[in-house]
C-alpha positions as CSV (number, residue, x, y, z in Angstrom):
1,M,-0.2,0.0,-0.1
2,A,1.6,3.5,-1.1
3,A,0.5,5.2,2.3
4,L,3.2,3.2,4.1
5,A,5.6,2.1,1.0
6,E,6.7,6.2,0.5
7,Q,6.5,7.3,4.1
8,H,10.1,7.6,5.6
9,H,9.7,10.4,8.4
10,S,10.9,9.8,11.5
11,I,8.1,11.6,13.3
12,P,4.8,9.8,13.4
13,L,2.2,11.0,10.9
14,L,-1.4,10.5,10.7
15,A,-3.0,8.2,8.1
16,D,-6.3,7.6,7.2
17,L,-7.4,3.9,8.7
18,R,-9.1,3.6,5.1
19,Q,-6.1,3.4,3.4
20,I,-3.9,0.9,5.4
21,R,-4.2,-2.7,4.6
22,V,-5.0,-5.3,7.4
23,E,-1.5,-6.8,7.3
24,E,0.2,-3.4,8.2
25,I,-1.9,-3.0,11.0
26,D,-1.6,-6.9,12.4
27,P,1.2,-6.3,14.4
28,L,-0.2,-3.6,16.8
29,L,-3.7,-5.6,17.1
30,D,-1.3,-8.1,18.1
31,E,0.0,-6.1,20.4
32,A,-3.4,-4.5,22.0
33,V,-4.5,-8.2,22.6
34,V,-1.3,-8.9,24.9
35,T,-2.1,-5.3,26.7
36,W,-5.7,-5.8,27.5
37,E,-4.6,-9.5,28.7
38,R,-2.2,-8.2,31.0
39,Q,-4.0,-5.5,32.3
40,L,-7.5,-6.4,32.8
41,D,-7.5,-10.5,32.3
42,W,-9.9,-9.4,29.1
43,D,-9.3,-11.7,25.4
44,F,-9.2,-8.3,23.2
45,R,-8.8,-11.0,20.0
46,P,-13.1,-11.0,19.2
47,S,-12.9,-7.0,19.0
48,A,-9.5,-6.7,17.4
49,D,-11.2,-9.4,14.6
50,L,-13.8,-6.9,14.2
51,V,-11.3,-4.1,13.8
52,R,-9.5,-6.1,11.1
53,R,-12.6,-7.4,9.4
54,F,-13.6,-3.5,8.8
55,V,-10.1,-2.2,8.1
56,R,-10.0,-5.4,5.2
57,M,-13.7,-3.7,4.0
58,Q,-11.4,-0.3,4.0
59,S,-15.0,0.8,5.7
60,L,-13.8,1.7,9.6
61,A,-13.3,5.8,9.8
62,G,-10.7,6.5,11.5
63,Y,-6.3,7.2,11.5
64,A,-3.5,5.3,11.8
65,L,-0.4,6.9,13.5
66,I,3.0,5.8,11.1
67,A,6.9,5.8,11.9
68,G,8.8,4.8,9.2
69,R,6.8,2.1,7.4
70,E,5.3,1.3,10.5
71,V,1.6,1.6,11.8
72,V,2.8,2.4,15.8
73,G,-1.0,3.3,16.3
74,Y,-4.3,4.5,15.6
75,A,-8.0,5.2,17.1
76,Y,-11.4,5.0,14.7
77,Y,-14.8,5.9,15.4
78,V,-18.0,5.0,14.3
79,C,-21.6,7.8,13.5
80,E,-24.7,6.1,14.7
81,D,-27.9,8.6,13.9
82,R,-26.9,11.6,16.0
83,K,-23.9,11.1,17.6
84,G,-20.3,9.5,17.4
85,L,-18.6,6.9,19.7
86,I,-14.8,6.5,19.7
87,G,-14.1,2.7,19.5
88,D,-10.6,2.6,20.5
89,V,-7.1,4.8,20.4
90,Y,-3.8,2.3,20.8
91,V,-0.3,3.6,20.6
92,R,2.2,1.0,20.4
93,R,4.5,0.5,23.7
94,S,7.2,1.1,21.3
95,H,6.4,4.6,20.7
96,A,3.9,5.0,23.9
97,S,3.7,8.6,25.3
98,P,1.1,11.1,26.1
99,E,1.6,13.3,22.7
100,Y,0.8,10.6,20.4
101,E,-2.3,9.0,22.4
102,S,-3.3,12.9,22.0
103,M,-2.6,13.1,18.2
104,L,-4.6,10.2,17.2
105,L,-7.7,11.1,19.8
106,N,-7.4,14.8,18.5
107,A,-7.9,13.5,15.3
108,V,-11.2,11.4,15.7
109,V,-12.8,14.1,17.7
110,R,-12.0,16.8,15.4
111,A,-13.1,14.4,13.0
112,L,-16.7,14.4,14.2
113,W,-17.1,18.1,15.1
114,A,-16.6,18.2,11.2
115,T,-19.6,15.7,10.6
116,P,-22.7,17.4,10.5
117,Q,-25.0,14.9,11.9
118,A,-23.1,14.2,15.0
119,Q,-24.1,16.8,17.9
120,R,-23.0,14.4,20.8
121,I,-19.4,12.2,21.1
122,E,-19.3,9.7,23.9
123,A,-15.6,7.5,25.0
124,Q,-14.8,5.0,27.3
125,L,-11.5,4.7,26.7
126,I,-9.9,2.0,29.5
127,T,-6.4,1.5,28.3
128,L,-5.8,5.5,27.6
129,S,-3.1,6.9,29.9
130,P,-4.3,9.2,32.6
131,A,-2.2,12.1,31.5
132,V,-3.7,12.0,28.2
133,R,-7.1,11.6,30.2
134,A,-6.9,14.6,32.1
135,N,-6.2,17.4,29.1
136,M,-8.8,16.0,26.5
137,P,-9.6,17.9,23.4
138,L,-12.6,20.9,22.9
139,G,-12.8,21.0,26.8
140,G,-15.4,23.8,26.6
141,Y,-17.7,20.9,25.4
142,I,-16.8,18.1,27.6
143,R,-18.5,16.7,30.5
144,R,-16.1,13.4,32.6
145,F,-17.9,10.3,34.6
146,P,-15.3,8.4,36.8
147,R,-15.8,5.2,36.4
148,D,-14.4,2.1,38.4
149,F,-13.2,-1.6,37.2
150,L,-14.0,-4.0,39.7
151,M,-13.1,-7.9,39.8
152,T,-14.5,-10.9,42.0
153,D,-13.0,-14.1,42.9
154,L,-15.9,-16.2,42.2
155,A,-14.5,-18.9,44.6
156,M,-16.7,-17.0,47.4
157,V,-19.9,-17.0,45.6
158,P,-21.6,-20.5,47.5
159,S,-21.3,-18.4,50.3
160,F,-24.4,-15.8,48.9
161,A,-27.6,-16.8,51.0
162,P,-30.6,-16.9,48.3
163,A,-32.6,-13.7,48.9
164,T,-36.0,-15.2,48.3
165,N,-39.3,-13.8,47.0
166,Q,-42.4,-15.3,46.4
167,R,-43.7,-12.8,43.8
168,I,-40.8,-13.0,41.7
169,E,-39.3,-15.4,39.6
170,Y,-36.0,-15.8,37.6
171,A,-35.5,-17.2,33.8
172,P,-32.9,-17.7,31.7
173,W,-32.0,-14.7,29.2
174,Q,-34.3,-15.4,25.6
175,E,-34.4,-13.1,22.6
176,R,-38.1,-12.3,23.1
177,F,-37.1,-10.4,26.6
178,Q,-35.4,-8.2,24.3
179,D,-38.5,-5.9,24.2
180,A,-39.8,-5.8,27.8
181,C,-36.0,-5.7,28.8
182,A,-35.2,-2.2,27.0
183,R,-38.6,-0.7,28.2
184,L,-37.1,-1.7,31.7
185,I,-34.2,-0.1,31.1
186,A,-35.4,3.3,30.1
187,G,-37.7,3.8,32.6
188,A,-35.0,2.4,35.4
189,Y,-32.3,4.8,34.0
190,Q,-34.5,8.2,34.6
191,R,-32.9,11.3,36.0
192,H,-29.9,8.2,36.6
193,I,-26.4,9.2,36.0
194,D,-25.2,6.5,33.4
195,A,-28.3,7.4,31.1
196,E,-25.8,11.1,30.8
197,I,-22.5,8.9,29.9
198,N,-24.5,6.8,27.7
199,D,-27.9,8.0,25.7
200,Q,-29.8,4.8,24.5
201,Y,-30.8,4.3,27.9
202,R,-32.9,7.1,27.5
203,S,-35.5,5.6,25.6
204,V,-36.6,2.3,24.4
205,A,-35.3,2.6,20.9
206,G,-32.0,3.4,21.9
207,A,-32.1,0.7,24.8
208,R,-33.3,-2.1,22.6
209,R,-30.2,-0.6,20.0
210,F,-28.0,-1.3,23.2
211,L,-29.5,-4.7,24.3
212,Y,-28.6,-5.5,20.3
213,N,-25.4,-4.6,20.6
214,I,-24.3,-6.1,23.8
215,V,-25.9,-9.5,22.1
216,Q,-24.5,-9.4,18.5
217,Y,-21.5,-7.6,19.6
218,P,-17.8,-8.4,21.7
219,G,-17.1,-4.7,23.2
220,C,-18.0,-6.2,26.5
221,G,-16.7,-9.6,25.6
222,S,-18.9,-12.5,24.1
223,F,-22.4,-12.5,24.8
224,Y,-23.1,-15.5,27.4
225,P,-26.9,-16.3,27.9
226,G,-26.4,-19.3,30.2
227,A,-25.6,-16.5,33.1
228,S,-28.1,-13.9,31.8
229,F,-31.1,-13.6,33.3
230,V,-34.5,-12.1,33.8
231,A,-36.4,-11.3,37.0
232,L,-40.5,-11.8,36.0
233,E,-43.1,-10.2,38.8
234,A,-45.0,-14.1,39.8
235,V,-48.3,-13.3,38.7
236,T,-48.3,-10.3,35.7
237,G,-45.4,-12.3,33.8
238,R,-44.0,-8.6,33.7
239,V,-39.9,-8.4,33.6
240,V,-38.8,-6.4,36.4
241,G,-35.3,-6.8,36.6
242,L,-32.2,-8.0,34.2
243,V,-28.6,-8.9,34.0
244,L,-26.3,-9.8,31.1
245,S,-23.0,-11.7,31.2
246,S,-20.6,-12.1,28.7
247,L,-16.9,-14.0,28.8
248,V,-14.1,-11.7,28.4
249,S,-11.5,-14.1,28.2
250,F,-11.2,-18.1,29.5
251,G,-12.2,-18.3,32.4
252,V,-13.3,-14.7,33.5
253,G,-17.3,-13.4,32.6
254,H,-18.0,-9.8,32.8
255,I,-21.2,-8.4,34.1
256,T,-22.6,-6.2,31.3
257,Q,-25.9,-4.9,32.2
258,I,-28.0,-5.6,35.8
259,C,-31.1,-3.1,35.9
260,V,-34.4,-3.7,38.7
261,D,-37.3,-1.6,38.3
262,S,-37.6,1.2,39.6
263,E,-40.7,-0.5,42.0
264,W,-38.8,-2.9,43.0
265,Q,-35.4,-1.1,44.2
266,G,-34.1,-1.7,47.6
267,R,-35.8,-5.4,47.8
268,R,-32.5,-7.5,47.0
269,L,-33.8,-7.8,43.3
270,G,-30.0,-6.8,42.5
271,Y,-28.5,-9.1,44.7
272,E,-30.4,-11.8,43.9
273,L,-30.1,-11.1,39.8
274,L,-26.4,-10.5,40.3
275,R,-25.7,-13.7,42.6
276,H,-27.5,-16.0,39.7
277,S,-25.0,-14.5,37.2
278,L,-21.9,-15.0,39.6
279,A,-23.3,-18.4,40.3
280,A,-23.9,-19.8,36.7
281,L,-20.5,-18.4,35.5
282,L,-18.7,-20.2,38.4
283,S,-20.9,-23.5,37.0
284,S,-19.5,-23.0,33.8
285,G,-15.8,-22.9,34.9
286,C,-15.4,-19.4,35.2
287,R,-12.9,-18.1,38.3
288,R,-13.3,-14.6,38.4
289,A,-15.5,-11.8,37.4
290,S,-15.5,-8.0,36.6
291,L,-17.9,-4.8,35.8
292,T,-17.9,-1.7,35.8
293,V,-20.1,0.7,37.3
294,T,-19.9,4.9,37.7
295,S,-17.8,6.3,40.7
296,S,-20.7,8.3,42.2
297,N,-23.0,5.3,41.9
298,E,-22.9,4.4,46.0
299,G,-25.9,2.1,45.8
300,A,-24.3,0.0,43.1
301,L,-21.1,0.5,44.4
302,R,-22.5,-0.9,47.8
303,L,-23.6,-4.2,46.3
304,Y,-21.0,-5.0,44.2
305,R,-18.5,-4.5,47.5
306,Q,-21.0,-6.4,49.8
307,M,-20.2,-9.4,46.6
308,G,-16.9,-9.2,46.8
309,F,-16.0,-6.9,44.1
310,R,-12.7,-4.4,44.6
311,K,-11.2,-1.9,42.3
312,H,-8.8,-3.0,39.9
313,D,-8.7,-0.2,37.8
314,T,-10.1,3.6,37.0
315,F,-10.8,5.0,34.5
316,D,-13.1,7.7,32.8
317,A,-16.0,8.4,29.9
318,F,-16.8,11.1,28.6
319,V,-19.5,13.3,27.0
320,W,-18.7,16.1,24.3
321,E,-22.5,17.9,23.9
322,G,-22.9,20.9,22.0
323,L,-21.2,20.7,19.0
324,R,-24.2,22.0,16.9
């Protein structure tokens, strides 16, 4: 591909990611897989393979950072309705620096700024360096939401006592619950801080897209229906709670969503949903589980600490608004 063959500058420069061949980005993605495994016990290979697929199709919007003949960094984004999502920013260890991360991040943010339909940008970049997080582009339009990455050892799960309630039944996840769960999410997250981070929580249509992405794409691991459950009112059959899980590496599960109807909050429904999911992950051979939570969500943090979760890492969710 001409872009790399003709690039002899010692200072890294940016190139359109759609001009890069998949063979040229393979070493970077292979290193990112190792980084995610080392830092988060997370198998990044499914996500890396999805990036490869779209790079091969020359349809992934973003930028490559090129030093000499080598791709040493990348960042990509997608547009969805009136929103831009920054998918990843990564620089190889040989060139790792806040300066180069910032080059990539600035490029994708300003590309989205120039996209007429993008009125909002969202990003949750777990591996982004603290120095870059402290000095984000277009600072006048940004809000920052600190988040925690928690992990627990599943060996303690058998000691958790069931929180039985004769008015509630639990059922394994099935696709037929998707619309009811979308309504549950849209209702439960009204005026919730997480709806400020992810605007899909604000409407039934958005929650439906959120559920589809969780089930179909590997951004939060490979969806695992065997440890995903809904809580139903025994008499009416109404869905009043939801827990979704995924597998993020060999022996490690991840709680991707837990949600309880506002009428049932405070009755240990969240505890029992989480206990169901963790027990199923343990039975499937997992030894650990992780989840992410907004740092100011004290109610959720109390539950997670009660069930053995401890802080493993911190990161920020960023939202740019008022772009138009």
